N, CA, C and O atoms as a GROMACS GRO file, in nm:
protein
  464
    1MET      N    1   0.101  -0.125   0.005
    1MET     CA    2   0.013   0.010   0.002
    1MET      C    3   0.066   0.099  -0.008
    1MET      O    4   0.174   0.096   0.052
    2ARG      N    5   0.038   0.221  -0.076
    2ARG     CA    6   0.111   0.324  -0.098
    2ARG      C    7   0.052   0.470  -0.004
    2ARG      O    8  -0.057   0.462   0.054
    3PHE      N    9   0.131   0.592   0.002
    3PHE     CA   10   0.117   0.667   0.135
    3PHE      C   11   0.141   0.810   0.063
    3PHE      O   12   0.253   0.823   0.015
    4LYS      N   13   0.062   0.906   0.050
    4LYS     CA   14   0.082   1.057   0.043
    4LYS      C   15   0.072   1.134   0.198
    4LYS      O   16  -0.003   1.096   0.288
    5LEU      N   17   0.147   1.227   0.206
    5LEU     CA   18   0.190   1.299   0.307
    5LEU      C   19   0.085   1.430   0.254
    5LEU      O   20   0.098   1.476   0.140
    6ILE      N   21  -0.022   1.486   0.349
    6ILE     CA   22  -0.101   1.601   0.316
    6ILE      C   23  -0.022   1.678   0.443
    6ILE      O   24   0.002   1.626   0.552
    7ILE      N   25   0.007   1.798   0.406
    7ILE     CA   26   0.034   1.877   0.510
    7ILE      C   27  -0.060   2.019   0.485
    7ILE      O   28  -0.044   2.087   0.384
    8ALA      N   29  -0.142   2.047   0.575
    8ALA     CA   30  -0.240   2.165   0.548
    8ALA      C   31  -0.184   2.255   0.681
    8ALA      O   32  -0.136   2.222   0.790
    9PHE      N   33  -0.215   2.389   0.613
    9PHE     CA   34  -0.168   2.500   0.711
    9PHE      C   35  -0.294   2.591   0.725
    9PHE      O   36  -0.302   2.678   0.638
   10VAL      N   37  -0.375   2.588   0.801
   10VAL     CA   38  -0.552   2.605   0.847
   10VAL      C   39  -0.547   2.721   0.968
   10VAL      O   40  -0.496   2.708   1.079
   11GLU      N   41  -0.609   2.827   0.918
   11GLU     CA   42  -0.662   2.912   0.994
   11GLU      C   43  -0.744   2.836   1.169
   11GLU      O   44  -0.837   2.761   1.199
   12ASP      N   45  -0.625   2.922   1.245
   12ASP     CA   46  -0.686   2.818   1.375
   12ASP      C   47  -0.822   2.793   1.400
   12ASP      O   48  -0.843   2.681   1.447
   13SER      N   49  -0.886   2.838   1.388
   13SER     CA   50  -1.068   2.892   1.408
   13SER      C   51  -1.139   2.747   1.301
   13SER      O   52  -1.239   2.679   1.324
   14LYS      N   53  -1.076   2.742   1.226
   14LYS     CA   54  -1.145   2.618   1.123
   14LYS      C   55  -1.060   2.462   1.171
   14LYS      O   56  -1.113   2.351   1.163
   15THR      N   57  -0.928   2.487   1.218
   15THR     CA   58  -0.873   2.377   1.260
   15THR      C   59  -0.980   2.216   1.258
   15THR      O   60  -0.973   2.128   1.172
   16GLU      N   61  -1.060   2.217   1.363
   16GLU     CA   62  -1.144   2.140   1.374
   16GLU      C   63  -1.259   2.073   1.283
   16GLU      O   64  -1.300   1.959   1.260
   17LYS      N   65  -1.281   2.179   1.251
   17LYS     CA   66  -1.390   2.144   1.105
   17LYS      C   67  -1.312   2.070   1.005
   17LYS      O   68  -1.374   1.985   0.941
   18VAL      N   69  -1.174   2.089   0.976
   18VAL     CA   70  -1.109   2.083   0.836
   18VAL      C   71  -1.081   1.911   0.892
   18VAL      O   72  -1.127   1.815   0.830
   19VAL      N   73  -1.013   1.901   0.997
   19VAL     CA   74  -0.969   1.758   1.049
   19VAL      C   75  -1.120   1.665   1.023
   19VAL      O   76  -1.118   1.560   0.959
   20ASP      N   77  -1.207   1.705   1.065
   20ASP     CA   78  -1.330   1.613   1.108
   20ASP      C   79  -1.397   1.600   0.932
   20ASP      O   80  -1.470   1.504   0.906
   21ALA      N   81  -1.369   1.686   0.840
   21ALA     CA   82  -1.398   1.665   0.739
   21ALA      C   83  -1.305   1.574   0.659
   21ALA      O   84  -1.346   1.492   0.576
   22ALA      N   85  -1.180   1.596   0.690
   22ALA     CA   86  -1.084   1.505   0.620
   22ALA      C   87  -1.097   1.370   0.644
   22ALA      O   88  -1.090   1.294   0.548
   23ARG      N   89  -1.125   1.304   0.815
   23ARG     CA   90  -1.177   1.232   0.881
   23ARG      C   91  -1.289   1.150   0.741
   23ARG      O   92  -1.260   1.068   0.655
   24GLN      N   93  -1.378   1.196   0.762
   24GLN     CA   94  -1.512   1.171   0.680
   24GLN      C   95  -1.454   1.154   0.545
   24GLN      O   96  -1.514   1.058   0.497
   25ALA      N   97  -1.363   1.200   0.456
   25ALA     CA   98  -1.301   1.167   0.374
   25ALA      C   99  -1.199   1.044   0.325
   25ALA      O  100  -1.147   1.005   0.220
   26GLY      N  101  -1.203   1.009   0.454
   26GLY     CA  102  -1.102   0.900   0.418
   26GLY      C  103  -0.961   0.907   0.499
   26GLY      O  104  -0.890   0.807   0.489
   27ALA      N  105  -0.914   1.016   0.576
   27ALA     CA  106  -0.822   1.000   0.638
   27ALA      C  107  -0.804   0.954   0.792
   27ALA      O  108  -0.849   1.007   0.895
   28THR      N  109  -0.732   0.850   0.776
   28THR     CA  110  -0.739   0.774   0.939
   28THR      C  111  -0.696   0.862   1.095
   28THR      O  112  -0.758   0.861   1.201
   29GLY      N  113  -0.580   0.930   1.063
   29GLY     CA  114  -0.559   0.977   1.163
   29GLY      C  115  -0.500   1.125   1.110
   29GLY      O  116  -0.492   1.158   0.991
   30VAL      N  117  -0.454   1.222   1.248
   30VAL     CA  118  -0.374   1.391   1.234
   30VAL      C  119  -0.302   1.373   1.285
   30VAL      O  120  -0.292   1.271   1.354
   31THR      N  121  -0.190   1.495   1.274
   31THR     CA  122  -0.133   1.531   1.365
   31THR      C  123  -0.120   1.671   1.327
   31THR      O  124  -0.069   1.715   1.225
   32VAL      N  125  -0.193   1.757   1.457
   32VAL     CA  126  -0.188   1.910   1.460
   32VAL      C  127  -0.085   1.982   1.535
   32VAL      O  128  -0.062   1.961   1.654
   33ILE      N  129  -0.037   2.050   1.476
   33ILE     CA  130   0.062   2.148   1.560
   33ILE      C  131   0.002   2.272   1.567
   33ILE      O  132  -0.044   2.319   1.463
   34ASN      N  133  -0.005   2.338   1.676
   34ASN     CA  134  -0.047   2.458   1.721
   34ASN      C  135   0.005   2.574   1.716
   34ASN      O  136   0.124   2.585   1.748
   35ASN      N  137  -0.063   2.681   1.679
   35ASN     CA  138   0.022   2.838   1.656
   35ASN      C  139   0.129   2.813   1.615
   35ASN      O  140   0.237   2.814   1.673
   36ALA      N  141   0.091   2.779   1.468
   36ALA     CA  142   0.202   2.796   1.392
   36ALA      C  143   0.182   2.947   1.334
   36ALA      O  144   0.069   2.996   1.332
   37ARG      N  145   0.311   3.026   1.282
   37ARG     CA  146   0.289   3.156   1.228
   37ARG      C  147   0.292   3.170   1.095
   37ARG      O  148   0.393   3.141   1.031
   38GLY      N  149   0.158   3.228   1.027
   38GLY     CA  150   0.151   3.274   0.905
   38GLY      C  151   0.142   3.394   0.799
   38GLY      O  152   0.057   3.481   0.784
   39GLU      N  153   0.222   3.375   0.754
   39GLU     CA  154   0.211   3.508   0.638
   39GLU      C  155   0.233   3.486   0.487
   39GLU      O  156   0.324   3.435   0.422
   40GLY      N  157   0.114   3.543   0.457
   40GLY     CA  158   0.096   3.482   0.301
   40GLY      C  159   0.136   3.619   0.196
   40GLY      O  160   0.239   3.677   0.231
   41LEU      N  161   0.096   3.652   0.126
   41LEU     CA  162   0.136   3.728   0.007
   41LEU      C  163   0.130   3.860   0.044
   41LEU      O  164   0.207   3.944  -0.001
   42ASN      N  165   0.037   3.886   0.127
   42ASN     CA  166   0.018   4.038   0.186
   42ASN      C  167   0.008   4.036   0.288
   42ASN      O  168  -0.085   3.967   0.329
   43GLN      N  169   0.118   4.125   0.417
   43GLN     CA  170   0.106   4.117   0.558
   43GLN      C  171  -0.039   4.196   0.565
   43GLN      O  172  -0.087   4.283   0.492
   44LYS      N  173  -0.098   4.118   0.704
   44LYS     CA  174  -0.200   4.179   0.768
   44LYS      C  175  -0.135   4.268   0.862
   44LYS      O  176  -0.040   4.226   0.927
   45LYS      N  177  -0.186   4.412   0.878
   45LYS     CA  178  -0.160   4.557   0.990
   45LYS      C  179  -0.269   4.562   1.016
   45LYS      O  180  -0.369   4.526   0.954
   46THR      N  181  -0.247   4.633   1.160
   46THR     CA  182  -0.340   4.692   1.261
   46THR      C  183  -0.347   4.808   1.170
   46THR      O  184  -0.300   4.819   1.057
   47PHE      N  185  -0.427   4.910   1.252
   47PHE     CA  186  -0.465   5.045   1.177
   47PHE      C  187  -0.336   5.118   1.276
   47PHE      O  188  -0.350   5.238   1.298
   48PHE      N  189  -0.238   5.064   1.324
   48PHE     CA  190  -0.137   5.153   1.372
   48PHE      C  191  -0.019   5.132   1.303
   48PHE      O  192   0.086   5.191   1.330
   49GLY      N  193  -0.034   5.032   1.195
   49GLY     CA  194   0.114   4.980   1.091
   49GLY      C  195   0.198   4.874   1.182
   49GLY      O  196   0.318   4.858   1.158
   50LEU      N  197   0.133   4.802   1.289
   50LEU     CA  198   0.189   4.714   1.318
   50LEU      C  199   0.192   4.579   1.211
   50LEU      O  200   0.142   4.614   1.104
   51THR      N  201   0.220   4.489   1.208
   51THR     CA  202   0.244   4.400   1.166
   51THR      C  203   0.147   4.276   1.263
   51THR      O  204   0.194   4.253   1.374
   52LEU      N  205   0.037   4.210   1.230
   52LEU     CA  206  -0.071   4.156   1.330
   52LEU      C  207  -0.047   3.981   1.274
   52LEU      O  208  -0.103   3.927   1.179
   53ASP      N  209   0.026   3.938   1.344
   53ASP     CA  210   0.049   3.766   1.340
   53ASP      C  211  -0.065   3.701   1.334
   53ASP      O  212  -0.151   3.713   1.422
   54VAL      N  213  -0.077   3.632   1.240
   54VAL     CA  214  -0.196   3.544   1.212
   54VAL      C  215  -0.150   3.388   1.255
   54VAL      O  216  -0.057   3.318   1.213
   55GLN      N  217  -0.275   3.357   1.375
   55GLN     CA  218  -0.203   3.223   1.403
   55GLN      C  219  -0.285   3.088   1.310
   55GLN      O  220  -0.405   3.084   1.284
   56LYS      N  221  -0.178   2.985   1.271
   56LYS     CA  222  -0.226   2.886   1.175
   56LYS      C  223  -0.232   2.774   1.286
   56LYS      O  224  -0.189   2.785   1.400
   57ASP      N  225  -0.289   2.673   1.234
   57ASP     CA  226  -0.262   2.544   1.307
   57ASP      C  227  -0.172   2.465   1.173
   57ASP      O  228  -0.186   2.508   1.058
   58VAL      N  229  -0.093   2.363   1.200
   58VAL     CA  230  -0.050   2.286   1.101
   58VAL      C  231  -0.110   2.160   1.096
   58VAL      O  232  -0.064   2.098   1.192
   59ALA      N  233  -0.206   2.072   1.022
   59ALA     CA  234  -0.267   1.961   1.065
   59ALA      C  235  -0.195   1.870   0.929
   59ALA      O  236  -0.197   1.905   0.811
   60ILE      N  237  -0.127   1.738   0.991
   60ILE     CA  238  -0.054   1.649   0.888
   60ILE      C  239  -0.115   1.506   0.871
   60ILE      O  240  -0.127   1.429   0.967
   61PHE      N  241  -0.147   1.481   0.764
   61PHE     CA  242  -0.217   1.325   0.742
   61PHE      C  243  -0.138   1.254   0.661
   61PHE      O  244  -0.076   1.309   0.570
   62VAL      N  245  -0.132   1.148   0.680
   62VAL     CA  246  -0.080   1.006   0.647
   62VAL      C  247  -0.173   0.952   0.598
   62VAL      O  248  -0.241   0.888   0.678
   63VAL      N  249  -0.221   0.950   0.449
   63VAL     CA  250  -0.337   0.870   0.369
   63VAL      C  251  -0.289   0.794   0.245
   63VAL      O  252  -0.186   0.794   0.180
   64GLU      N  253  -0.402   0.733   0.240
   64GLU     CA  254  -0.383   0.620   0.126
   64GLU      C  255  -0.375   0.690  -0.006
   64GLU      O  256  -0.474   0.755  -0.040
   65GLU      N  257  -0.264   0.685  -0.090
   65GLU     CA  258  -0.281   0.756  -0.222
   65GLU      C  259  -0.412   0.772  -0.306
   65GLU      O  260  -0.446   0.876  -0.361
   66HIS      N  261  -0.501   0.620  -0.309
   66HIS     CA  262  -0.589   0.686  -0.395
   66HIS      C  263  -0.701   0.751  -0.345
   66HIS      O  264  -0.800   0.774  -0.414
   67LEU      N  265  -0.688   0.790  -0.200
   67LEU     CA  266  -0.782   0.866  -0.142
   67LEU      C  267  -0.743   1.021  -0.105
   67LEU      O  268  -0.815   1.105  -0.053
   68SER      N  269  -0.624   1.031  -0.143
   68SER     CA  270  -0.560   1.165  -0.118
   68SER      C  271  -0.602   1.295  -0.185
   68SER      O  272  -0.625   1.406  -0.138
   69ARG      N  273  -0.606   1.245  -0.316
   69ARG     CA  274  -0.683   1.368  -0.394
   69ARG      C  275  -0.819   1.409  -0.313
   69ARG      O  276  -0.805   1.515  -0.253
   70HIS      N  277  -0.924   1.359  -0.301
   70HIS     CA  278  -1.023   1.348  -0.268
   70HIS      C  279  -1.049   1.433  -0.125
   70HIS      O  280  -1.129   1.524  -0.100
   71ILE      N  281  -0.940   1.359  -0.035
   71ILE     CA  282  -0.913   1.453   0.094
   71ILE      C  283  -0.840   1.588   0.055
   71ILE      O  284  -0.861   1.686   0.126
   72LEU      N  285  -0.770   1.596  -0.035
   72LEU     CA  286  -0.675   1.734  -0.047
   72LEU      C  287  -0.800   1.836  -0.082
   72LEU      O  288  -0.809   1.947  -0.031
   73GLU      N  289  -0.888   1.785  -0.173
   73GLU     CA  290  -0.976   1.885  -0.205
   73GLU      C  291  -1.095   1.924  -0.123
   73GLU      O  292  -1.161   2.027  -0.143
   74THR      N  293  -1.119   1.835  -0.027
   74THR     CA  294  -1.213   1.837   0.110
   74THR      C  295  -1.137   1.943   0.181
   74THR      O  296  -1.170   2.060   0.195
   75ILE      N  297  -1.045   1.890   0.218
   75ILE     CA  298  -0.972   2.023   0.310
   75ILE      C  299  -0.960   2.145   0.236
   75ILE      O  300  -0.975   2.247   0.304
   76ASN      N  301  -0.935   2.163   0.099
   76ASN     CA  302  -0.972   2.300   0.058
   76ASN      C  303  -1.094   2.361   0.062
   76ASN      O  304  -1.098   2.484   0.076
   77ASP      N  305  -1.206   2.288   0.049
   77ASP     CA  306  -1.359   2.346   0.011
   77ASP      C  307  -1.392   2.397   0.194
   77ASP      O  308  -1.427   2.512   0.222
   78VAL      N  309  -1.378   2.312   0.278
   78VAL     CA  310  -1.415   2.312   0.417
   78VAL      C  311  -1.285   2.442   0.463
   78VAL      O  312  -1.340   2.535   0.521
   79GLY      N  313  -1.182   2.456   0.453
   79GLY     CA  314  -1.089   2.564   0.478
   79GLY      C  315  -1.116   2.677   0.417
   79GLY      O  316  -1.078   2.779   0.474
   80GLU      N  317  -1.186   2.690   0.290
   80GLU     CA  318  -1.217   2.791   0.229
   80GLU      C  319  -1.088   2.877   0.199
   80GLU      O  320  -1.073   2.996   0.227
   81PHE      N  321  -0.988   2.784   0.130
   81PHE     CA  322  -0.869   2.851   0.134
   81PHE      C  323  -0.859   2.891  -0.022
   81PHE      O  324  -0.755   2.931  -0.075
   82GLU      N  325  -0.972   2.875  -0.082
   82GLU     CA  326  -0.975   2.932  -0.253
   82GLU      C  327  -1.045   3.050  -0.257
   82GLU      O  328  -1.019   3.124  -0.352
   83THR      N  329  -1.160   3.100  -0.146
   83THR     CA  330  -1.213   3.195  -0.130
   83THR      C  331  -1.174   3.320  -0.107
   83THR      O  332  -1.235   3.416  -0.155
   84GLU      N  333  -1.061   3.335  -0.027
   84GLU     CA  334  -1.006   3.439   0.038
   84GLU      C  335  -0.884   3.428   0.051
   84GLU      O  336  -0.850   3.334   0.124
   85SER      N  337  -0.756   3.525  -0.016
   85SER     CA  338  -0.635   3.541   0.055
   85SER      C  339  -0.589   3.489   0.195
   85SER      O  340  -0.699   3.475   0.248
   86GLY      N  341  -0.525   3.463   0.262
   86GLY     CA  342  -0.448   3.402   0.377
   86GLY      C  343  -0.589   3.312   0.482
   86GLY      O  344  -0.624   3.332   0.598
   87GLN      N  345  -0.628   3.238   0.406
   87GLN     CA  346  -0.749   3.150   0.472
   87GLN      C  347  -0.642   3.010   0.503
   87GLN      O  348  -0.681   2.951   0.605
   88GLY      N  349  -0.540   2.955   0.452
   88GLY     CA  350  -0.446   2.872   0.442
   88GLY      C  351  -0.410   2.798   0.313
   88GLY      O  352  -0.453   2.847   0.209
   89ILE      N  353  -0.340   2.691   0.306
   89ILE     CA  354  -0.277   2.634   0.232
   89ILE      C  355  -0.283   2.466   0.228
   89ILE      O  356  -0.276   2.400   0.331
   90ALA      N  357  -0.294   2.421   0.129
   90ALA     CA  358  -0.259   2.233   0.151
   90ALA      C  359  -0.153   2.185   0.060
   90ALA      O  360  -0.155   2.244  -0.048
   91ILE      N  361  -0.072   2.105   0.072
   91ILE     CA  362   0.019   2.058  -0.018
   91ILE      C  363  -0.023   1.892   0.016
   91ILE      O  364  -0.093   1.859   0.111
   92GLN      N  365   0.034   1.802  -0.078
   92GLN     CA  366   0.045   1.672  -0.085
   92GLN      C  367   0.185   1.623  -0.108
   92GLN      O  368   0.250   1.672  -0.200
   93ILE      N  369   0.232   1.539  -0.040
   93ILE     CA  370   0.394   1.448  -0.110
   93ILE      C  371   0.345   1.291  -0.071
   93ILE      O  372   0.277   1.228   0.010
   94ASP      N  373   0.436   1.277  -0.199
   94ASP     CA  374   0.449   1.135  -0.196
   94ASP      C  375   0.548   1.072  -0.082
   94ASP      O  376   0.657   1.127  -0.060
   95ILE      N  377   0.500   0.936   0.003
   95ILE     CA  378   0.590   0.900   0.077
   95ILE      C  379   0.675   0.799   0.030
   95ILE      O  380   0.629   0.696  -0.019
   96GLU      N  381   0.786   0.818   0.039
   96GLU     CA  382   0.842   0.682  -0.018
   96GLU      C  383   0.851   0.537   0.076
   96GLU      O  384   0.863   0.428   0.019
   97ASP      N  385   0.845   0.547   0.200
   97ASP     CA  386   0.805   0.441   0.296
   97ASP      C  387   0.762   0.517   0.439
   97ASP      O  388   0.771   0.634   0.477
   98ALA      N  389   0.717   0.411   0.490
   98ALA     CA  390   0.673   0.434   0.647
   98ALA      C  391   0.672   0.342   0.700
   98ALA      O  392   0.681   0.241   0.630
   99VAL      N  393   0.658   0.323   0.859
   99VAL     CA  394   0.649   0.261   0.958
   99VAL      C  395   0.559   0.272   1.043
   99VAL      O  396   0.491   0.372   1.017
  100GLY      N  397   0.518   0.211   1.148
  100GLY     CA  398   0.380   0.244   1.243
  100GLY      C  399   0.285   0.287   1.156
  100GLY      O  400   0.246   0.404   1.165
  101VAL      N  401   0.232   0.202   1.061
  101VAL     CA  402   0.095   0.227   0.962
  101VAL      C  403   0.049   0.075   0.976
  101VAL      O  404  -0.049   0.045   0.907
  102SER      N  405   0.089   0.001   1.033
  102SER     CA  406   0.031  -0.169   0.965
  102SER      C  407  -0.099  -0.155   1.022
  102SER      O  408  -0.185  -0.233   0.978
  103HIS      N  409  -0.136  -0.065   1.118
  103HIS     CA  410  -0.288  -0.097   1.210
  103HIS      C  411  -0.356  -0.009   1.085
  103HIS      O  412  -0.470  -0.044   1.053
  104GLN      N  413  -0.305   0.084   1.023
  104GLN     CA  414  -0.378   0.161   0.915
  104GLN      C  415  -0.416   0.046   0.807
  104GLN      O  416  -0.533   0.026   0.775
  105VAL      N  417  -0.311  -0.024   0.755
  105VAL     CA  418  -0.333  -0.081   0.644
  105VAL      C  419  -0.430  -0.190   0.634
  105VAL      O  420  -0.480  -0.220   0.526
  106GLU      N  421  -0.459  -0.255   0.749
  106GLU     CA  422  -0.612  -0.338   0.749
  106GLU      C  423  -0.720  -0.272   0.743
  106GLU      O  424  -0.814  -0.334   0.692
  107LYS      N  425  -0.746  -0.157   0.781
  107LYS     CA  426  -0.899  -0.087   0.753
  107LYS      C  427  -0.868  -0.016   0.641
  107LYS      O  428  -0.968   0.003   0.572
  108LEU      N  429  -0.751   0.038   0.589
  108LEU     CA  430  -0.752   0.114   0.457
  108LEU      C  431  -0.775   0.012   0.324
  108LEU      O  432  -0.815   0.054   0.216
  109THR      N  433  -0.747  -0.112   0.350
  109THR     CA  434  -0.734  -0.232   0.250
  109THR      C  435  -0.899  -0.282   0.188
  109THR      O  436  -0.934  -0.282   0.070
  110LYS      N  437  -0.982  -0.323   0.309
  110LYS     CA  438  -1.103  -0.285   0.306
  110LYS      C  439  -1.192  -0.141   0.226
  110LYS      O  440  -1.263  -0.123   0.128
  111TYR      N  441  -1.157  -0.090   0.298
  111TYR     CA  442  -1.231   0.074   0.225
  111TYR      C  443  -1.205   0.058   0.103
  111TYR      O  444  -1.294   0.039   0.021
  112VAL      N  445  -1.028   0.066   0.060
  112VAL     CA  446  -0.989   0.117  -0.053
  112VAL      C  447  -1.045   0.028  -0.161
  112VAL      O  448  -1.097   0.078  -0.260
  113GLU      N  449  -1.035  -0.123  -0.142
  113GLU     CA  450  -1.107  -0.217  -0.268
  113GLU      C  451  -1.305  -0.192  -0.224
  113GLU      O  452  -1.366  -0.275  -0.292
  114ASP      N  453  -1.384  -0.126  -0.155
  114ASP     CA  454  -1.503  -0.094  -0.122
  114ASP      C  455  -1.510  -0.028  -0.223
  114ASP      O  456  -1.587  -0.055  -0.315
  115GLU      N  457  -1.417   0.089  -0.221
  115GLU     CA  458  -1.442   0.216  -0.288
  115GLU      C  459  -1.413   0.218  -0.432
  115GLU      O  460  -1.488   0.269  -0.516
  116LEU      N  461  -1.284   0.152  -0.460
  116LEU     CA  462  -1.281   0.115  -0.662
  116LEU      C  463  -1.356  -0.017  -0.665
  116LEU      O  464  -1.376  -0.074  -0.772
   0.00000   0.00000   0.00000
């Protein structure tokens, strides 16, 4: 079984919704890193001209490759990444090898066979 790594940089107010939606789309687990600082194309400023730090959470998913695009699109939709600048981004990376996922393989094998 092959896996992909999805890394999502999410507005901290939307993290729970994004994680729940990704799980419903087929993600079997997630690691969330809180309080990452995000800065996009345009820096957000206060009326005093000071830079306003926007807190992001980083959600990291190891997902089965056949489900990865659907999960990525679900994260995009729920996180509203395309609706307004600065809402977040998500990327997916190939995983060459992984250990510690054997418990997921059993569950995913049945799920992927049913889906395909």
